[in-house]
Residue, then its C-alpha position, 0 to 999 in steps of 0.5 A: m063283587s057287590i051288595v045286591l038287594s032283590n025285592v027287599t021288604s023290611g021294617y016295623e008294624e007302622f012302616s015298611l020298605q017297599s020292595i027295594n031293588l038296589t046294587i051297591q058296587k064294591g069299592s063305591y062310596a054310597a050315600l043314602i039321602g031323603p027326608n026324615g022317616c023315608g026309610k034310610s036307616t031302616l034300609l041300612k039296618t036291614i043290609g047290616q042284618i040289624n033289622k030282620l029281612n021280611t021278603g026278598s034277598i040280600t047278597v054280599d059278594g054272591k052270598e045271601i047274608h040272611r042265611l049266614p051266621a051273625k059272626t060271618v056277616a060281621r066279618q063282611i060288614a061293619f055297622l055303626p048306628q046313629s047313636p052308639v052306646v058309649p061303654t063306661g070305664i074304657n079307653v080308646e084302645q079298648l073300644v077299638g079292640y072290640g072290633r076284633a071280636p068277630h075274628q076271635s074265639i069265644l074266649g076273646i084271646r087277642s092274637r098278635r094280628d089283632v094287636e097289629i090291626v088295632e094299632e093300624a086302625l088307631h094310626t089311620s084314624g089319627l087317634y094313636s096318641f089318644k089310645d090311653r085316654a078314657l072314651k068319656d074324656l073325648s070330644g064328640g068328633q074324637r069319639q066318633r073317630a074312635f067308633i069308626a076306628m073300631c069299625l076299621a079294626q073289624d077289618t071288613p070290606y064294607i063299612m056302613l054308618d047311620e048319620p055319622t055326622s049328627y051332633l058334630d060341628i062343621r069341622y068334625q063333620y068334614e073330618t069324619l067324611d074325609l076319614l071315610q073318603q080315605l078308607n074308601s080310597q084304600g079299597r073299602t066300600v062305604v055306605v052312609v046315611l046323610h041329611d046334607i045333600a051338598q055333603a053327600s054330593r061332595y063325597a059320594d059317587h053313588l047317591i041313593v034317594m029314598r021317599n016313603g019307604a021306596l027307592f026314588a032315584e039313584g046315580t051320580p050326584h050330577d045325574v040325581v040332584s036337581p030342583s025337580l027331584v028335591s021338590s018331589v022328595y023334600e017338597i021344597a022349591t030350591n036352586v041347585y048350583a055347582d060348588p065352586v071348589s068341588q063342582t058338585p051340586v049344592v042346594t039352597p031354598v028359593 
């Protein structure tokens, strides 16, 4: 099972995706990379039903999601935007509990299963000891973990994150990517927008390279990342060499 995009266009008056055909296999860790304004976030938001689909189709496990109710889609895909709004006056456990909304009735009554899943998400994200702490009192990295825990509590097979490492220092960047790798190893499909090619190559098994609203290349990091590709996509001359630890591609300018 997988996410399949067929001839997808979406976007705004000044920018549109150009007939995207793409398959994201279930169980993969996929990273969208490319220069600013190339359509990475637009594509992710379109898959997550945040942006309207103009033409084409998107199927998740064989079902066209733009024909499904929003609540049904939210049980399949958890989406975390680049700069999520931080609700005022709530603690970590309350934020994570919001992830259960697609599974609750209109009254929002929490079941025993809801409570169990929220606790599991807090433990998995390493935030259980912070569950009573106000969200505003967390560091940037801890707050990002709390939002990821909320996505985890949503209990979906697919998790999509738009630039989850933005504004984080290097420690929290890698802690965030490690957490996503852990979720992926537990069977969840992770799709993430990243700017750092080395980080994307180190963690993702499927790179999706975009340029000018179109799909430029895709494949494993070793198959995709090369000086010629970086030059074509980013318009900069680079060297590409293997990371001494992970053996995945690292890019430096000439």
